[in-house]
C-alpha positions in Angstrom: -16.8 -38.3 -17.7 -17.5 -36.3 -14.6 -20.9 -37.1 -13.1 -23.0 -34.0 -12.7 -25.3 -33.5 -9.8 -28.9 -32.2 -9.7 -27.7 -28.8 -8.6 -25.5 -28.5 -11.6 -28.4 -29.3 -13.9 -30.6 -26.7 -12.2 -27.8 -24.2 -12.5 -27.4 -24.8 -16.2 -31.2 -24.5 -16.8 -31.5 -21.3 -14.8 -28.3 -20.0 -16.5 -30.2 -20.4 -19.8 -33.1 -18.4 -18.4 -30.7 -15.7 -17.1 -28.9 -15.6 -20.5 -32.2 -15.0 -22.3 -33.2 -12.3 -19.9 -29.9 -10.6 -20.2 -29.6 -10.7 -23.9 -33.2 -10.7 -25.2 -35.2 -7.5 -24.9 -38.5 -9.4 -25.4 -37.7 -11.8 -22.6 -37.2 -8.9 -20.2 -40.6 -7.6 -21.3 -42.1 -11.0 -20.6 -40.6 -11.2 -17.1 -41.7 -7.7 -16.2 -45.2 -8.4 -17.6 -45.4 -11.6 -15.5 -44.5 -9.7 -12.3 -47.2 -7.1 -13.2 -49.8 -9.8 -13.7 -48.9 -11.3 -10.3 -49.5 -7.9 -8.7 -52.8 -7.6 -10.6 -53.9 -11.0 -9.5 -53.3 -10.0 -5.9 -55.2 -6.7 -6.2 -58.2 -8.2 -7.9 -58.2 -11.5 -6.0 -58.7 -13.7 -8.9 -59.7 -17.3 -8.3 -57.4 -20.3 -8.0 -58.5 -21.6 -11.4 -57.8 -18.2 -13.0 -54.4 -18.0 -11.4 -53.6 -21.4 -12.8 -54.7 -20.3 -16.3 -52.5 -17.2 -16.0 -49.5 -19.2 -14.9 -50.0 -21.6 -17.9 -50.2 -18.6 -20.3 -47.1 -17.0 -18.8 -45.2 -20.3 -18.9 -46.1 -20.8 -22.6 -44.8 -17.3 -23.5 -41.6 -17.7 -21.5 -40.9 -21.3 -22.8 -41.5 -20.3 -26.4 -39.2 -17.3 -26.1 -36.5 -19.6 -24.6 -36.9 -22.1 -27.5 -36.8 -19.2 -30.0 -33.5 -18.0 -28.4 -32.0 -21.5 -28.4 -32.9 -22.0 -32.0 -31.5 -18.6 -33.1 -28.2 -19.4 -31.2 -27.9 -22.8 -32.7 -28.5 -21.5 -36.2 -26.1 -18.7 -35.8 -23.4 -21.1 -34.5 -23.7 -23.4 -37.5 -24.4 -20.9 -40.3 -22.1 -18.0 -41.2 -23.9 -17.1 -44.5 -27.3 -16.2 -45.6 -29.7 -19.0 -46.4 -33.5 -18.6 -47.1 -34.3 -21.6 -44.9 -32.5 -20.0 -42.0 -34.7 -17.0 -42.3 -37.8 -19.3 -42.4 -36.6 -21.1 -39.3 -36.1 -17.9 -37.4 -39.4 -16.3 -38.6 -41.3 -19.4 -37.7 -39.8 -19.6 -34.2 -40.7 -15.9 -33.7 -44.2 -16.6 -34.9 -44.6 -19.2 -32.2 -43.7 -16.6 -29.6 -46.2 -14.2 -31.1 -49.0 -16.7 -31.0 -48.4 -17.5 -27.3 -48.1 -13.8 -26.5 -51.4 -13.0 -28.2 -53.0 -15.9 -26.3 -51.6 -14.5 -23.0 -53.0 -11.1 -23.8 -56.5 -12.6 -24.6 -56.4 -14.6 -21.4 -55.4 -11.5 -19.4 -58.2 -9.5 -20.9 -60.8 -12.2 -20.2 -59.7 -12.6 -16.6 -59.1 -9.0 -15.6 -61.8 -7.2 -17.7 -64.7 -7.5 -15.2 -62.6 -6.8 -12.1 -61.0 -3.7 -13.8 -64.4 -2.3 -14.9 -65.7 -2.7 -11.4 -62.6 -1.5 -9.7 -62.6 1.3 -7.1 -60.1 2.2 -4.5 -62.5 1.1 -1.8 -62.5 -2.4 -3.3 -59.0 -3.1 -2.2 -59.4 -5.3 0.9 -57.1 -6.1 3.8 -54.4 -8.7 3.2 -55.6 -10.9 6.0 -58.9 -11.5 4.2 -57.2 -12.0 0.8 -56.3 -15.2 -0.9 -54.0 -17.7 1.0 -51.9 -17.7 -2.1 -50.8 -14.1 -1.3 -47.6 -15.3 0.4 -46.6 -17.6 -2.5 -47.2 -14.7 -4.9 -44.8 -12.5 -2.9 -42.2 -15.2 -2.8 -42.6 -15.6 -6.6 -42.1 -11.8 -7.1 -39.0 -11.8 -4.9 -37.5 -14.7 -6.7 -38.2 -13.1 -10.1 -36.5 -9.9 -8.9 -33.4 -11.8 -7.7 -33.0 -13.6 -11.0 -33.6 -10.4 -12.9 -30.9 -8.5 -10.9 -28.4 -11.5 -11.3 -29.1 -11.6 -15.0 -28.5 -7.8 -15.3 -25.3 -7.8 -13.2 -24.1 -11.1 -14.7 -22.6 -12.3 -11.3 -22.5 -15.8 -9.8 -24.9 -18.6 -10.7 -28.7 -18.7 -10.2 -28.4 -20.9 -7.1 -25.0 -20.0 -5.9 -23.1 -16.7 -5.4 -23.7 -13.3 -7.0 -25.5 -10.1 -6.2 -27.9 -10.3 -4.4 -28.2 -13.5 -2.2 -31.4 -15.2 -3.2 -31.6 -17.4 -0.2 -31.3 -14.4 2.1 -33.9 -12.4 0.2 -36.4 -15.2 0.5 -35.6 -15.8 4.1 -36.2 -12.2 5.0 -39.3 -12.0 2.9 -40.8 -14.9 4.9 -39.7 -13.3 8.2 -41.3 -10.0 7.2 -44.5 -11.7 6.2 -44.7 -13.3 9.6 -44.5 -9.9 11.2 -47.6 -8.9 9.3 -49.5 -12.1 9.6 -49.1 -12.8 13.3 -49.0 -10.5 16.4 -47.1 -13.0 18.4 -43.7 -11.4 19.2 -42.1 -14.7 19.8 -43.0 -16.1 16.4 -41.8 -12.8 14.7 -38.5 -12.9 16.7 -37.8 -16.5 15.8 -38.6 -15.8 12.2 -36.0 -13.1 11.9 -33.5 -15.2 13.9 -33.9 -18.0 11.3 -33.5 -15.4 8.5 -30.3 -14.2 10.2 -29.0 -17.8 10.5 -29.6 -18.3 6.7 -27.7 -15.0 6.0 -24.8 -16.0 8.3 -24.6 -19.4 6.7 -24.2 -17.8 3.2 -21.3 -15.8 4.5 -19.6 -18.6 6.5 -19.6 -20.9 3.5 -18.1 -18.1 1.4 -20.9 -18.4 -1.1 -21.7 -14.7 -0.8 -20.0 -11.6 0.5 -21.4 -9.5 3.3 -22.7 -6.9 0.9 -24.4 -9.5 -1.3 -26.2 -10.9 1.8 -27.2 -7.4 3.0 -28.5 -6.6 -0.4 -30.6 -9.8 -0.4 -31.9 -9.1 3.0 -32.9 -5.5 2.1 -34.5 -6.7 -1.2 -36.7 -9.4 0.6 -37.5 -7.1 3.5 -38.4 -4.0 1.4 -40.3 -5.8 -1.3 -42.5 -7.5 1.2 -43.2 -4.3 3.1 -44.0 -2.3 0.0 -46.5 -5.0 -1.2 -48.2 -5.2 2.2 -48.4 -1.4 2.6 -49.9 -1.2 -0.9 -52.8 -3.2 0.5 -53.4 -0.9 3.5 -51.0 -2.1 6.2 
């Protein structure tokens, strides 16, 4: 039996997530909703505890949808005829997703209701005075977008190959963030040099083509700029 490495296990797990996103309409809705919630948490500057609660709610919804997809696939693979218990199993799994989704909606309303009712355009503050978790939120959004595009195109694996290059997207997102956070030209230059080195390594190792790397760089660069500009920069 061939011994599988940690990377293979991660690839299998992320492939399961990508399959669910690619084939399940509800999963695509959940992912897009998660991205929207991350944007909202940045705009309204929710607390660290509230971010944690939101992440738990999002995780519960996504995990329950994955379990529901796995159960449906297993049942369909072993049953080629109608059985009332099969219907019960599928309905119960779907109910689990519904319960977690309702919980997520309630959590979102409780957390965002007050900020939304008090929201005005003048309340959007500069990024430098915002939460230090802003950078991590941007990286999370870029990562979600990479996985979503790979799931849609069905190319490569989550951690290797395919359009676009995730490593390059994250590297250029980080470099672009540095250009907004610091005014030191040396730091900014070194950041982009490191991003270019990451991009070059993906091509040299033949993991990605030139166009996949360029697409990843543009995705990370453009997404970061759009988010920063949305906050007044």
